TORTORGU-708970 format. One record per residue (C-alpha): x, y, z; residue number from 1. Coordinates in pm, whole numbers, plus 32768, in hexadecimal, padded with zeros to 4 digits. Each point is the difference from the previous one (the first is absolute). Layout:
N
X  Y  Z  NUM;
...
% end
This chain:
735
DAE7  ADEB  A3AB  1;
80AF  7EBA  7F7B  2;
8082  8060  7EAE  3;
815C  7FAB  8019  4;
7F67  7E91  8039  5;
7FBE  7F24  7ED2  6;
7F70  7EB6  80D0  7;
7FD0  8071  8149  8;
7EDC  80EA  80A2  9;
7F1A  7F7E  7EF3  10;
7EC2  7F45  801F  11;
804C  7EC7  7F93  12;
7F19  7EDA  801D  13;
80A3  7E94  8085  14;
80D8  7F34  7F25  15;
7F87  7ECA  806D  16;
7E85  809D  7FC2  17;
7FBE  7F18  7F23  18;
8081  7E9E  8096  19;
7F36  808C  810C  20;
7E94  8051  7F61  21;
8012  7EEA  7F1D  22;
8054  7F00  810B  23;
813B  7F8A  7F7F  24;
80D2  807B  813C  25;
805F  7EE8  80B7  26;
7FA4  804E  816E  27;
8028  7EE7  8103  28;
7EC1  7FAE  8000  29;
8003  7FAB  7E9B  30;
8126  7F18  8028  31;
7F77  7E94  7F93  32;
8121  7EF1  8001  33;
8021  7E88  7F69  34;
7F91  7F36  8138  35;
7F9B  8102  80E5  36;
7F6E  7FA7  8142  37;
7F36  8108  80D5  38;
8041  8059  816F  39;
7F31  804F  8124  40;
8007  80A8  8118  41;
7F49  7F81  8165  42;
7FAC  8127  80D2  43;
7F99  8019  8151  44;
7EA0  802B  8035  45;
8045  8090  816A  46;
80BD  8151  804B  47;
80BF  7F5F  810C  48;
802F  7EAA  8071  49;
8118  7EEE  8021  50;
7FED  7EDD  7EF8  51;
7FEF  7EB7  80CE  52;
7FFD  7EED  7EDE  53;
800C  8035  7E7D  54;
7F69  7E8C  7F6F  55;
8052  7FEC  7E84  56;
7FC2  7EB0  7FB0  57;
7EB7  801C  7F5D  58;
8070  8139  7F2C  59;
8143  7F33  7F9D  60;
7F33  7ED6  7F7B  61;
7F05  80E0  7F05  62;
8080  7FAD  7E93  63;
8049  8154  7FC3  64;
80F4  8043  8101  65;
8194  800F  7FC2  66;
807F  80A2  8146  67;
7F9B  8067  812D  68;
80DB  80F9  80FA  69;
7FD6  8065  8178  70;
80CE  80CD  80CF  71;
80CE  7EA5  808C  72;
806D  7FF8  7E79  73;
8092  81A1  8018  74;
8150  8074  8004  75;
8036  80E1  8166  76;
800E  8130  7F0F  77;
7F1D  813F  806E  78;
7F54  8112  7F4F  79;
803A  813E  80A9  80;
8086  7F5B  810C  81;
7ECE  7F76  80C4  82;
7F2F  7F5F  7ECC  83;
803C  7E76  7FBF  84;
7FD5  7F76  7E9E  85;
7EE3  7F1E  809B  86;
7FA2  8040  815F  87;
7F8D  7F37  8124  88;
7F88  812A  80BD  89;
7EFE  80B9  7F11  90;
7FFC  817B  8065  91;
7EF9  8089  7F0B  92;
7EBF  7F76  7F43  93;
80D2  7F8D  7E96  94;
8131  7FB3  80C7  95;
80CD  7EF3  7F23  96;
7FB6  7E97  8089  97;
805A  7F15  7EEF  98;
802E  7FD8  7E85  99;
7F9B  7F34  7ECF  100;
8055  7F90  7EAC  101;
7F09  7F5E  7F1E  102;
7FC1  7FF3  7EB1  103;
7F2B  80DD  7FEC  104;
7F24  812E  80B4  105;
7EC9  7F2A  807D  106;
80FB  7ECE  8064  107;
80C6  80FC  80CE  108;
7EEB  809D  8092  109;
7F64  7EA5  805C  110;
8142  7F96  8096  111;
7FF2  8138  8106  112;
7E87  7F89  8049  113;
809B  7E97  8068  114;
810D  80A6  80D9  115;
7F92  7FF0  815C  116;
8084  80FE  80F1  117;
7FE6  7FCE  817C  118;
8034  8160  80A4  119;
7FFB  808A  814A  120;
7F41  814D  7FFA  121;
80DB  812B  80AB  122;
7F66  8147  8095  123;
8035  810C  7EF0  124;
8012  815E  7FF0  125;
7FA3  8104  7ECF  126;
8045  8135  808A  127;
8158  808C  8022  128;
7FAC  80CB  8134  129;
7F74  7EC8  80B8  130;
8167  7F37  7F86  131;
80CC  80EB  80E8  132;
7F18  7FCA  813B  133;
807A  7F3F  80F3  134;
7F5B  7E98  7FFC  135;
7FD3  7FFD  7E8B  136;
801E  7EE6  7F38  137;
8183  7FB6  7FA9  138;
8003  7FCF  7E94  139;
81AA  7FDD  800C  140;
80DF  7FC4  80F5  141;
8067  814A  80A5  142;
7ED3  80A6  7FFD  143;
7F2F  80B7  7ED9  144;
80D3  816F  7FF7  145;
80E7  7F82  7EFC  146;
8166  8064  805E  147;
7F93  7FE2  8154  148;
8007  8180  8032  149;
7F63  8144  7F41  150;
80D4  80BF  7ED8  151;
8039  8164  80D1  152;
80A6  810B  7F3F  153;
8010  816F  8024  154;
80B5  8167  7FB6  155;
7FF9  8113  80D9  156;
7F5C  8027  8144  157;
7E61  7F93  7FDC  158;
7FB3  8094  8147  159;
80D5  814C  7F94  160;
7EEB  8019  7EDA  161;
7EE4  7FBF  808A  162;
805A  811C  8103  163;
803C  80EB  7EE7  164;
7EA5  7FD5  7F49  165;
7EDC  80C1  8013  166;
7F18  7EDD  7FAC  167;
803E  7E98  803A  168;
7F1D  7F0E  7F72  169;
7FD6  7E92  801B  170;
7F33  7EDA  7F60  171;
7FF8  7E9E  7F88  172;
7FC8  7F44  7EB7  173;
8000  7EB9  7F69  174;
802B  7F61  7EBE  175;
7F58  7EB2  7FA5  176;
80AA  7EC0  7F48  177;
7FF1  7FDD  7EA6  178;
8065  7F04  7EDD  179;
80A9  8078  7ED9  180;
7F06  7F29  7EED  181;
80E5  7FE4  7EE8  182;
7F7D  7F83  7ECD  183;
80EA  7F10  7FDF  184;
801A  7F43  817E  185;
8115  7F40  8081  186;
8081  7F04  7F01  187;
8127  7F32  8003  188;
8078  7ED0  7F10  189;
814A  7F2F  804C  190;
80C6  7F00  7F18  191;
8154  7F4C  8054  192;
80CD  7F86  7ED1  193;
8119  7F2A  809A  194;
805C  80E4  8145  195;
7FB1  8147  7F88  196;
7EA4  80B9  805F  197;
7F5E  80E9  7F17  198;
7ECA  80DD  80AA  199;
7F0C  80A6  7F2B  200;
7F3D  8125  80F5  201;
7F29  810D  8019  202;
80E1  80CE  80B4  203;
80CC  8158  8048  204;
813F  7F79  8024  205;
80A5  7EB5  7F77  206;
814F  802A  808F  207;
7F70  801D  815D  208;
7F47  7EA7  7FA4  209;
8119  7F70  7F4F  210;
80E9  8048  817A  211;
7EE2  7F74  80E1  212;
7FB8  7EB1  7F64  213;
8149  7FCD  7FB6  214;
8043  8046  8197  215;
7EDB  7F51  8054  216;
8067  7EBA  7F32  217;
815F  8041  802A  218;
8059  8025  7E9E  219;
80EE  80E9  7F57  220;
7F59  811B  7F4E  221;
807F  7F8F  7EA8  222;
7F36  7ECA  8039  223;
7E9D  80D3  802B  224;
7F9F  80DA  7EE5  225;
7EB7  80DC  8028  226;
7F34  8078  7ED6  227;
7ED8  80F8  7FFD  228;
7FD2  8096  7EA7  229;
7ECB  809E  8061  230;
7F3F  8060  8136  231;
7E80  804F  8049  232;
804A  80E4  80EC  233;
80AC  8017  815A  234;
7FE2  8118  8100  235;
80F0  7F7B  80CC  236;
7F70  7E9E  8030  237;
80E9  7F7F  7F31  238;
811B  80AB  8050  239;
80D3  7EA7  805F  240;
801B  7EA6  8056  241;
7ED5  7F57  80A8  242;
7FB1  7E8E  80A2  243;
7F79  7F96  7EBB  244;
812A  8020  7F30  245;
80B6  7EF5  80C9  246;
7EB6  7F2E  8028  247;
8012  7FF6  7E7B  248;
8169  7FBD  7FC9  249;
7FF6  7EE3  812A  250;
7ED0  7F44  7F66  251;
807F  8030  7EA8  252;
8152  7F73  8087  253;
7F1B  7ECB  80AA  254;
7F44  7FB4  7ED7  255;
810E  8017  7EB4  256;
7EEB  80E3  7F66  257;
7FA2  8174  7FF7  258;
7F2A  8080  810F  259;
7F20  8141  7FE2  260;
7F76  80A9  813C  261;
7F13  8119  7FB0  262;
7F1F  8097  8118  263;
7EBB  803F  8005  264;
7F57  8161  800D  265;
7F91  7F77  8165  266;
8163  7F7B  8085  267;
8070  819C  7F7A  268;
7F48  8078  8107  269;
8023  7EFE  810C  270;
817C  7FCC  7FD9  271;
809F  80F9  7F39  272;
808E  8135  8084  273;
7F3F  8127  8073  274;
8036  818E  801F  275;
8003  7FE6  818F  276;
7F12  80BA  80B8  277;
806C  80F6  810A  278;
7F8E  80C6  8119  279;
8087  8179  8045  280;
8035  80EE  8129  281;
8065  816E  7F8F  282;
805C  8109  80C7  283;
806A  814A  7F2D  284;
8063  813B  809A  285;
7FD4  8148  7F27  286;
802F  8180  8001  287;
7F01  8123  7FD0  288;
807C  8027  7EA7  289;
8023  7E91  7FC5  290;
8144  7FA6  801E  291;
8029  7E87  8075  292;
80C5  7FFE  8147  293;
7FD1  7E8F  8071  294;
7F9E  7E98  7F8B  295;
7F9E  7ED1  80A7  296;
7F77  7EE3  7F58  297;
7FB7  7E99  8096  298;
7FC2  7EDB  7F34  299;
7F8C  7E9D  8031  300;
8022  7F2D  7EA7  301;
7F5F  7EC1  7FD7  302;
8100  7F24  7F4E  303;
7F11  7EA9  7FF5  304;
8092  7EC1  8084  305;
8144  8011  7F75  306;
811F  8133  800F  307;
803B  8059  7E92  308;
8090  812E  8071  309;
8016  8139  80F5  310;
7E91  8090  7F7B  311;
800B  8128  810F  312;
8156  8061  7F92  313;
7F87  8025  7EB2  314;
7ECD  80D4  8040  315;
80B9  80F7  80E6  316;
80D5  8082  7EEF  317;
7EF6  80D3  7F8C  318;
7FF0  80C3  8176  319;
816A  8015  7FB6  320;
8010  80B1  7E9A  321;
7F1E  80BC  7FAE  322;
7FE5  8128  80D5  323;
80FE  80A0  8092  324;
7FFA  8001  816D  325;
8121  8008  80CC  326;
7F7D  7F31  811A  327;
7F78  7EAF  7F99  328;
7FCA  7EBD  80B3  329;
7F6F  7EB7  7F85  330;
7FC5  7ECF  807A  331;
7F78  7E99  7F54  332;
7F9D  7ECA  8066  333;
7FE9  7EE3  7EF1  334;
7F35  7F07  80A4  335;
7F71  7EB3  7FD1  336;
7EAD  7F8E  7FCD  337;
7F69  7EC2  7F74  338;
7F94  8092  7EAD  339;
80C9  7FF1  7E88  340;
8140  8071  7FF3  341;
804E  817F  7FFC  342;
80CD  8047  7EE8  343;
807A  80EF  7EC2  344;
7EE5  80C0  7F80  345;
8015  8146  7F04  346;
80C8  811C  80A9  347;
805B  7F0B  813D  348;
7F66  808B  8140  349;
7FB6  8176  7F91  350;
7EC8  7FBE  7F93  351;
7F8E  7FDA  8162  352;
80E3  8127  8097  353;
7F9A  80F8  7F01  354;
7E5B  7FC5  8044  355;
8056  8035  8168  356;
80FB  811C  7FE6  357;
7F3F  80B2  7EE9  358;
7ED8  7FF5  809C  359;
80A6  806D  8172  360;
8093  8136  7F46  361;
7E90  806B  7F5D  362;
7F7D  800C  8141  363;
8120  80C2  808D  364;
7FE3  80EB  7EDC  365;
7E80  803B  804C  366;
806B  802F  817C  367;
80C9  8137  7F98  368;
7F01  8085  7F05  369;
8132  7FB6  7EEA  370;
7FB6  7F82  7EA4  371;
807F  7EA2  7FF2  372;
80BE  802C  7EEB  373;
80B1  813D  8095  374;
804D  7F0E  810E  375;
80C2  7F00  7F48  376;
80A9  810B  7F35  377;
807F  80A2  8126  378;
807C  7E91  8095  379;
8069  7F23  7F03  380;
8185  7FB6  8022  381;
80D0  80BB  7F10  382;
8108  7F8D  7F26  383;
80FF  8075  8112  384;
7F55  7F2F  80F5  385;
7FFC  7EDB  7F49  386;
8014  7EC4  80EF  387;
8002  8095  8158  388;
8078  7ECD  809B  389;
8132  7FE9  7F50  390;
802C  817C  7FA1  391;
8005  7FB9  7E67  392;
7F69  80DA  7F1E  393;
7EF1  7F8D  7F1E  394;
80AE  7FB5  7E9C  395;
7EE3  80B1  7F5E  396;
7EAC  8094  8050  397;
7EB8  8053  7F59  398;
7F27  8040  8127  399;
7F97  8142  7FE2  400;
7FD6  8009  7EC2  401;
7F2D  7EAE  800D  402;
7F1B  80BB  810E  403;
7FF5  8146  7F79  404;
7F99  7F41  7E86  405;
7EF7  7F31  80AC  406;
7F49  8109  807D  407;
8010  80B7  7EE1  408;
7F7E  7EED  7F3D  409;
7ECA  7FD0  8109  410;
7FC5  815D  800C  411;
803B  7FED  8169  412;
8016  815B  807A  413;
7EC8  8049  7F4D  414;
7F2A  7EDE  806B  415;
807D  7F69  813A  416;
7F05  805E  8120  417;
7FAC  7FDD  8180  418;
7F92  7EA1  806B  419;
7EA7  7FBE  7FB3  420;
7F8B  8126  7F4E  421;
7F96  7F66  7EC4  422;
7E6B  8004  8004  423;
7F1E  7EE8  7FAD  424;
8024  7E67  804C  425;
8110  7FE7  7F0B  426;
8131  80E0  8075  427;
8140  801C  7F4F  428;
8139  803E  809F  429;
816A  8047  7FC2  430;
8129  7F2D  809C  431;
81AF  800B  7FDD  432;
80EE  7F50  8065  433;
8198  7FD4  7FC9  434;
80FD  7EFB  800A  435;
8174  7FEE  800C  436;
804B  7E8F  7FA6  437;
8173  7F33  8029  438;
7F8A  7F22  7EEB  439;
8068  8029  7EE7  440;
816E  8030  8039  441;
814C  7F46  7F7D  442;
8053  7E89  80A5  443;
80F8  7F37  7FCD  444;
803D  7F21  7F51  445;
7FEB  80BC  7E8C  446;
8061  7F61  7EE9  447;
7FD0  7FCE  7E6D  448;
8080  7F87  7ED8  449;
7FC5  8072  7EB5  450;
8079  7F3D  7EBC  451;
8010  8095  7EC4  452;
7FE8  7F26  7EFB  453;
80AB  7FE4  7EA7  454;
7EE7  808D  7F50  455;
7FFF  812D  80DA  456;
7EC9  7F60  80D4  457;
8003  7FEB  8189  458;
7FBF  7F37  8108  459;
7FC2  8066  8134  460;
800F  7F1D  8117  461;
7F8D  8085  8161  462;
7F9E  7F29  8142  463;
7EE0  80E0  801C  464;
7EB6  7F72  800F  465;
7EFC  80A9  7F49  466;
7ED4  7FFE  80DA  467;
7F16  80E1  7F30  468;
80B1  8125  802E  469;
809A  802B  7EA2  470;
8144  7FAE  807E  471;
806F  7F31  7ECD  472;
7FA8  813D  7F34  473;
80BD  80DD  80D7  474;
8133  7F4A  801F  475;
800E  8000  7E6C  476;
7F8F  8160  7FEB  477;
813B  8081  8115  478;
80F0  7F00  7EF6  479;
7F7F  807E  7EC7  480;
8025  8155  8095  481;
8176  7FD7  8058  482;
8050  7F3C  7EEA  483;
7F95  80F2  7ED2  484;
7F0D  7EF7  7F82  485;
7E77  7FC9  7FC4  486;
7F40  7F77  80FB  487;
7FA6  7EEC  7ECC  488;
816A  7F76  7FDB  489;
7FCC  7F95  81A9  490;
7F86  7EB0  807F  491;
7FF4  7FB4  8185  492;
8058  7EC3  80AC  493;
7FA3  803F  818C  494;
7FCD  7F2E  812A  495;
80CD  7ED4  7FC3  496;
80FA  7F9A  80D6  497;
80BB  7F58  7EE3  498;
8013  80FA  7F18  499;
8036  8135  80AA  500;
8060  80A7  8111  501;
7F75  8050  819A  502;
7F6E  817C  7FFA  503;
7F30  7FD4  8143  504;
7E9A  7FCB  7FF0  505;
7ECD  80CC  7F60  506;
7F9F  8075  8156  507;
8046  8147  80CA  508;
7FB5  80D9  7EB5  509;
819F  7FA9  7FB1  510;
8019  7F83  7EC2  511;
7FE7  8147  7F41  512;
813D  8066  80B3  513;
80AF  7EBE  8058  514;
7FB8  7F23  7EEE  515;
7FEB  8135  7F0E  516;
816D  806E  8084  517;
808F  7EA1  7FC3  518;
7F7D  7FF3  7E9D  519;
805D  8176  7FC1  520;
8177  7FB7  8048  521;
7FEB  7EC3  7F40  522;
7F8F  80D7  7ED1  523;
8114  80F0  8040  524;
80E2  7EEF  8012  525;
7F8B  7F5C  7EB0  526;
800E  8176  7F6B  527;
8167  8027  806C  528;
8075  7EC7  7F4D  529;
7F43  806C  7EC7  530;
809B  813F  8008  531;
8150  7F81  7FFD  532;
7FD5  7F2B  7EE6  533;
7F68  80F3  7F49  534;
8131  80F5  804D  535;
80E6  7F05  7F5E  536;
7F1D  7FC2  7EBF  537;
7FC3  8173  7FB6  538;
8162  803A  806A  539;
7F88  8135  812C  540;
8041  8062  813E  541;
7ED7  7F2B  80DF  542;
7FAD  8188  80C3  543;
7FA0  8054  7EB1  544;
7F05  7F07  7FE0  545;
7E67  7FE4  8055  546;
7F08  7EE2  7FC9  547;
7E88  8068  7FA0  548;
7F07  7F5B  7F1D  549;
8102  7EC0  7FE4  550;
810B  80AD  7F77  551;
8162  8095  8053  552;
8025  8167  7F99  553;
8130  80AC  8013  554;
7F93  8165  80A1  555;
800B  810B  7EFE  556;
804A  7F1B  7EF2  557;
7F6D  7F23  7EDB  558;
80A5  7EF4  8075  559;
7F30  7EF0  8091  560;
7FC6  7E4E  8003  561;
7EC3  7F6E  805E  562;
8002  7F24  813B  563;
7FB0  7EF6  7F1A  564;
812D  802C  7F04  565;
80CB  8005  813C  566;
7FA5  7EB6  809B  567;
8001  7F54  7EAF  568;
818F  8045  8026  569;
7FF5  7F7A  819E  570;
808D  7EC5  8000  571;
7EBB  7FA2  80FE  572;
7EEE  8093  80EF  573;
8055  8120  80D6  574;
7FA5  7FD1  818C  575;
7FD0  8135  80B1  576;
8000  7FC5  8185  577;
7F8E  80E4  80FA  578;
8020  800F  818A  579;
7F51  80F3  80CD  580;
8049  809A  8193  581;
7F3C  809C  80CB  582;
804B  8180  801A  583;
8097  8080  813C  584;
7F89  8144  80C2  585;
7EA6  8016  7FB9  586;
7E79  7F83  8038  587;
7F49  7FA7  7EE6  588;
7E8D  8027  8040  589;
7EDA  8023  7EFE  590;
7F10  8123  806F  591;
7E85  8030  7F87  592;
7EA8  80BC  8055  593;
7EC5  7F84  7FB9  594;
7E92  80C5  7FEB  595;
7ECE  7F63  8005  596;
7E81  8068  7FC6  597;
7F2B  7F0D  8091  598;
7E71  8012  8012  599;
7F57  7F6E  8141  600;
7E7C  7F89  8012  601;
7FB9  8022  8156  602;
7EBB  7F4C  7FB2  603;
80D7  7ED4  7FB2  604;
813C  8017  8070  605;
80AC  7FE5  7E9C  606;
8142  80D0  7FBE  607;
8051  8025  7EB2  608;
814B  80A6  7F6E  609;
7FC4  80AF  7EE2  610;
8150  80A4  7FB9  611;
817C  7F94  8075  612;
8116  80D5  7FA1  613;
814D  7F43  8049  614;
8130  80CA  7FDC  615;
812C  7F33  8022  616;
817B  8066  7FDD  617;
8090  7EF8  7F15  618;
8160  8091  7FE7  619;
7FCE  7FED  7E71  620;
7EF5  7EF6  7F88  621;
80C5  7F07  7F18  622;
7EAA  7F93  7F6C  623;
7EFB  80EC  802B  624;
7EF8  7F29  7FA9  625;
8087  7F03  80F6  626;
8033  810D  8103  627;
7EA3  8070  7FEC  628;
7F74  7EAA  802A  629;
80B0  7F96  8123  630;
7F53  812F  8089  631;
7ED6  7FC1  7FA6  632;
8007  7E88  806E  633;
8092  8054  813C  634;
7EDC  8127  8051  635;
7EFF  7EFC  7F96  636;
8064  7EF0  8129  637;
802F  8137  80E6  638;
7E96  804C  7FB7  639;
7F99  7EA1  805C  640;
80E7  7FEE  812E  641;
7F4B  8158  8062  642;
7EB3  7F93  7FB2  643;
7FA5  7E96  8010  644;
812B  7EF9  8044  645;
8032  7F42  8112  646;
8035  7E6F  8080  647;
7EF3  7FB0  8109  648;
8037  7F13  80DD  649;
7F0D  7F4B  8108  650;
8074  8049  817F  651;
7F3A  7EDE  8092  652;
80BA  7F1B  7ED2  653;
8107  809E  7F94  654;
7FC5  7FAA  7EA2  655;
7FE3  80F2  7ECF  656;
7E8B  806C  7FBC  657;
808B  8091  7E77  658;
80FC  7F3D  7F59  659;
7F61  8044  7E87  660;
7FE1  8109  7F0A  661;
7E54  7FFA  8063  662;
804C  8086  814D  663;
8135  80B2  7FEB  664;
7F93  811F  7F53  665;
8123  805C  7F2B  666;
7FB4  813B  7F0B  667;
7F89  7F8A  7E93  668;
804B  80F6  7ECB  669;
7E94  8084  8046  670;
8043  808C  812C  671;
8126  80CE  7F99  672;
8010  8189  800E  673;
809B  80F6  7F2F  674;
816C  7FBD  8083  675;
80EF  8110  7F38  676;
818F  7FCD  804D  677;
80EE  8123  8003  678;
813C  7FC5  7FBC  679;
8122  80D7  80E7  680;
815F  7FCB  7F4A  681;
80FF  8097  80F4  682;
80EC  7F42  7F58  683;
80E5  7F1F  80EC  684;
8164  8001  7FAA  685;
803B  7E8C  80A5  686;
7EE6  7F5E  7F0A  687;
8027  7F7A  7EA8  688;
7FBC  8174  7F15  689;
7F7B  807C  816D  690;
7F00  7EFA  8030  691;
7F5A  7F75  814F  692;
7F29  7EE3  8056  693;
7E84  8055  802E  694;
7F54  7E9A  7FF7  695;
7F9B  8017  8194  696;
7FC5  8136  8066  697;
7EC7  8042  7F37  698;
7F49  7F1E  80F6  699;
8044  80A8  8161  700;
7F73  8159  7FB3  701;
7E8A  7FC8  7F6A  702;
7F78  7F6E  8150  703;
804B  8133  80E0  704;
7FB8  80DE  7F19  705;
7E86  7F55  7FE1  706;
7FD8  7FFC  817A  707;
805C  816C  7FD5  708;
7F0C  8068  7F0B  709;
7EF8  7F34  8083  710;
8055  80C5  816B  711;
7FC7  8145  7F23  712;
7ED4  7F96  7F74  713;
7F31  7F69  8103  714;
80CA  8078  8143  715;
803A  7EA9  8085  716;
815E  7F77  804E  717;
8058  7EB5  7FAC  718;
8142  7F46  80CA  719;
7FDB  7EAA  7F7C  720;
8000  7F81  7E93  721;
7F4A  7FA0  7F2E  722;
7EF3  811A  800E  723;
7ED8  7F22  7F93  724;
7E8C  805D  7FE1  725;
7FCF  7F7C  813D  726;
8108  80A7  80A4  727;
7F75  813E  7F70  728;
7E98  7FE8  8071  729;
808C  7FA2  8148  730;
80EC  814B  801C  731;
7EDE  80D5  7FBA  732;
7F24  7F5B  80F0  733;
80F1  805B  80D6  734;
8042  813D  7FB0  735;
% end
């Protein structure tokens, strides 16, 4: 398939794998500096309360304490427009009230215990629908509807679409609050040297931290350096700057010593970003032959105590893009509640929407007497449909191939059966779901630097953070392929604002296209310079030269020169630079179809996924091993989303009941079924070597496929996640 390539399209282990497995890799949690102090944050024990008084005298008298700061010591800078660095009104359990720096962790914890805070408890609201009602507790001035009005978008005539329909089906759905549970919780170390601040952070985007901290502290960006060499998982939780970055910097400034703040696992559950809960009302119209005539969707997105972004709009993209439909109306309500901040999490907004839409489509197929597979094949948006609102074609599309090859792999036509026809107490079923996802598209900035040294080795300098998805390896492979050198000759420096260039965050599945294009262009620039030098040495027209295997060849002749020999004659290192712009006139999407087989024990309610076929349009796989790993990892998280994960709050107290990995049920390796990635490669003309991103889409598809498979097994529909044993047993009782 990839015979014309020497490096890409192969199975390549991580180029920094040894550092990772040997413990030599320096994660932010591994940074310990001489004289370093330990920072801790005092958090609100209430879901909503006014801070009346903070008394710190007893804590300051503790021998190991070096500094304490409260809201009175903070700059006026706001995160996400409405979140102060330290607050005098707590809006969720875990909100940041004060911070300390001490000589060791024990002294810092003791200091928190000695800080006395007088709170005035305020009414709280945990349910987004309740928060919209008149008389609900006001979390911020201006009301609980973020932005003051819903987001409404439409095309065509929804009324006309329903009039044309032979069947109209409407139903409601709900998805839960989730945490990322990264292997490395949030952590940073801040150090001042003169007037310059250096931050080591476990982050997906060093440049965004640099700009935000510089703005908060009124510093030029050149005086702030952010380094993130290794990251213990991100999934969106570490997508940008956070309050603890500024707190660590301020405490370090105040004490004149480095300060480290590392959140505990419980703190990550209470105060970090979450996948926000959603409540849906869907109403779809369809003709007898299965043609969609109308899509209406309303979502209420529970964004927690602060407005990180408009979560409702992001979720509604799914209803507007997966299926071709001329008449669409969507309404989105992003709402404040007294819960942790709703933020980015793998495939932001789409898993919530995909569960609702794909469960809805399955019911429609059944009501029409159609095979669910045939309904998807009839209605998926074609390449020419593309972005149906902006009327832009897709840059490439492999949806039909995903559906057909995935169905073939699981034996859909032979094995799919009518619901609840499996004999015995343990019943088996098949389910499917599809997805079209804007994640994986190129964005700006997109840049890179490739340096060819005098011994012909290559340094790749990229702002891309490697968050476990083999991003460093991918950049090395792209540079090696473009330059015609071996992968062993390439080293990568990444995610250091001092030495690399901005290429956006490692989020949105963007780095294959965004970071990859920047490096490909930089390598092409370096190659151009090498060819020009070789043309002079070989006294040949540069148009007749080509680079491969570390040599510059004259086409059709024996003349050649090695890059080592060429660079020895050069006056110094050669620098290639690349900056890419987003192509216009097309819409970038990735496409996927998942097929699952489940086993449901009707005596215990246990759902076991036996097999998952994950077919994904990847454009072209740069690294086969990493691409398959990304699909498997996303699918595993998606299975947990469907069957077990949810963060639960006590409605009477507003407090979280499972802020730990014992009670928050994350799938372990013992729970993982057979997962078979299928790579579909309709080469994208706008991606580096035809590639597209694939980090996030695998998360969105398993949960609805599982819900549909469970129905196929036991004849019970589920409109709420997760599908726990209790939910299954309750569903069977009601059936």
